[in-house]
N, C-alpha and C positions, 0 to 999 in steps of 0.2 A: 621806735628805734631801739635796737638792742645794744647795750654797752657791754663789751666783753670784759669779764673779770679774769678769765683764764681760758684754757682749752677744755675746762672741765665739763662744759655742756656736752661735748663729744663723748666724754667718758660715761655720762649718764646713759646715753643712747646705747653704748656698748654694754653697760651693766644691765639695762632693761632687757636687752636681747639675751644676755647670759641668764637672767632670772627665769625667762621663759624656757630656755633649754634645760636648765638644772631642774625645774619643776617637772619637765618631761622625762629626764634621764636620771635624776637623783644624784646622790654623792658618788655613785658608782661610775658616773660619766668621767672618763679619763681626761686629763689635761689636753692630750693630743687630740682626742675626739671633740672636746669642747671647742678648742681653737679651730679645728677644721670646720665645724659648723658655724663658727663666727667668721669664716673666710679670712683667718689670720694664721700666721705661722705660730707654733708654740712659743718660740723665742719672743716674737713681738707681743703676743698676748701676755707672756710673763712680765716683760718690761713695762707694758702699759699699766697693769694692775699694781705691780710693785711700786711704780713711780707715783701712782695716785693714792694708794692706800697704805703703802709701806709693808704689805704682806704679800705672800705668794698667791697666785690664783687658786691653788688648791685650798689654802687656808680661807681665802675669801669665799670660795665656793661653799664652805661649811656655814659661813655667816648668812648666806643667801637661802639656805634650805628652809622648807616650810616649818621644820621643827625648831628653828633657831630661837623663836620667841620663848618657847618652854625652857630652853637651855639658859636664856638670859634670866628668866625668873628664878631658876635654880641657883645660878652662879653670881648674878649681878643685881639681885633684888635689893632695893633700898627702901627703908621706911622713911616717913616724913615726920615722925614724932619729934625729933630733935628740932627740925625747922619750925614745927608748930609751937614748940615750947618757947621759942624766941619771938613769936608773934608774926612770922611771915611778913614782915614789913620793913621799911627802910630802903635805903639806896646804897650804892657802892658796888663792891665786887660780888656779883651774883654769878655763880657757877663758872665753868671754865671759859666761857666766851667773853668774860669781862664786860658786862653790860651795866649801864646805869639807866634808871627808869623813873618816871613819875606817872601818876594816873590822873585822868580827867575826873573832875568832880561829878557826882551823880546828876547835878543840875545841868552841867555842860553836856553830859551823855544824853540826857533826855531831849536836848535840842537837836539831836540827829545831825550834828556837824554844822549847824547854822552859824555863820560868822567865822568858820574855820577854813583856812586855805591848806589844801593837801596836794603836795607835789608827788609826781609819779614818774616811773621809768621802767623799762624792761632791761634785764640783765641776764647774762649766762651764769649759771651756778653749778655746783657739783651734782645737782638733781634736775637739770634741765632749765628751761626758761623760767625766770622768776620775775614776777611783777612786784615791785617795791614801792610803797607809798610812805610819805612822811610829812610831818608838820615842821614848823620852825624849831620845835622842841625835840623831835626824834622820829624814828621809824614807827609808824602806826599800823602798817600792813605789809605782809609778805605772802604772796600766793605762788604756787608752783603749777605750771600749765602743761607739763609733759603729758599728763593723762587726760586732763579736762579740755585742753585747747585754750589758746590765748583769749579769744573773745569771751568764753564762759568765765574765765578767771577774772577778766576785767569787769564784767557785769556783776559778778559776785561781790567784788570789793567795792564797786561804786554804790551798790545797794545798801551797804552797811552804814554809810554816812550820807544819806541822799540829799541833804541840804547844804553840804560843803561845796566850796569852789575847788575844782580839780584843775591843776596846771601841770602840763608835761614838762619836766625839768630833770632829766636823769643825771646831769652833771652835778647838780646840787646834792643829790643823794649818794653819788659815787663813793666818796670817802667812807661813809657809814657802811655801804655795801661791801666795800673791800675789807674793812675791819670785821664785818659780820661773818664773812666767809674765810677768815683766817689769813688774810694777806699779811705778810711780815714787813713791817715798816715802822721805824721810830717816829715817823711823822703822823701816823694815824692815831686818832683819839679813840677812847672807848666808844662803842656803839650805843647811842642813847635810844631808849624806847619811850614812846608816848602811848600809854595804854588807854584805849577808848572802849569802855564796856560798863556793864552793870556792876554794882558792888560785889555780887556773888561771882560773876565772871572774873573780875580782877583778883579776888581772893584765890580762885582756882588757878589763874595764870601765874600768880606769885608762887603758888605751891609747885607748879611745873618747873619754875626756874630754880628750884632747890634740888632738882634731880641731876646728879653729876653726869657728864658725858660718858657714854659707855655703860650706864646703868639704867635700870627701868624700875617702875613701880606699877601699882594697879589702880584702877578707878576707885575701888573701895578705900585704898590707903589715902588717896587724895581727898575723898569725902570726909574721912576721919580727921585729916590734917586741917581742913577748913572749918571743922566743927559741925558738920552735917552728915554724920555717919549713916543716917537712914535715907539720904538723898542721893544715892549713887547715880540714879538716872539723870537727875538735874545736873549733877557734876559732870557726867558724861556729855551732856548737851553743851555745857560751858566749855569743856575741853574741845569739842568739835567746832565751837564758834571762835576759837582762838584766831585772831586776825594776823598774828605775826608768827607764822609757822617757822620752824627751825630755831629761831632765837628764843621763842617761848616753846619749849620742846614737847609739844603734845604727842609727838611720835614715841616718846618714852613711856607713855601710859598704855598698859596692856590689861587684858582680862585676867582674872585670877586663874582661869583654866589654862592660861598660856596662849590663848588666842590673841591675834593681833588687835582685835576690835576694829573699829572703823578708822578711816582717815579721810579728811575732807578733800584732799587733792589726789586721792587714789592710793590704794594699798601698795602697788609697786613702789611708789615714792617712799612710803613709810618703811617698807622693808629695806630699801636702798639706804635710807638714813640710819636705821639701826645697824645694818651691816657695816656701813662706812665708819660709824662711831666705834663699833666693836673692834674693827681693824685698826683704827687710830689708837685705841687704848692698848692694844696688844703690840703695836709696832715698836 
């Protein structure tokens, strides 16, 4: 069952098509031509993107181009040295999404979820269908299925904690999901995260949570921040195994060359997330 958080799932489908068209036509593609190929009037296309991102389609078009990652590294690169100097630990107000978190102990992680009840549900998100999983302590998984398909996303998440008991209960998770995707309400609590991973993975995920929205860093910067500057490949693997996409913002990690790198749920989703955050930062 999909629990609708907003009409934003529709927006992702529009944006996914826009990415394809912009890749084919580049920034020279006019607003009128882009709207025509989207089977929309220019006015409707303008309203849709302005309502969702707060910026014009033309500006948003620039965020979606293939060279946007290089521009982000030039203009919005952040080091993690400051975060590393304070230990990358603790709880409380972590980056702009206002999260609180705690990590499973290494012993608990080794038990592969045995004795753990994990609740799950499908939700619409700004980036298409999202599978969200959580324990009594907080969200432990978030997958995006727009590119992979819902069955593959579900099997991927189930395989991470094979001995856990999984219970479908989207309404239990709904307040956390609403808060996670920025719903405005005085009644919503900060989104709690329950990090289930190896000690290295958790250090890497903590580092990712220090990257502000609208900014990016590199895999090598993350490796330095967690004290393993020679282990960029291992850090990259830990980034790719992030179970809570979007909230642990692995989409903000890029290659030093300006390449996007990989993304577990599909590069169009990563590009959409980076463009969305850049637009929100500029709005």
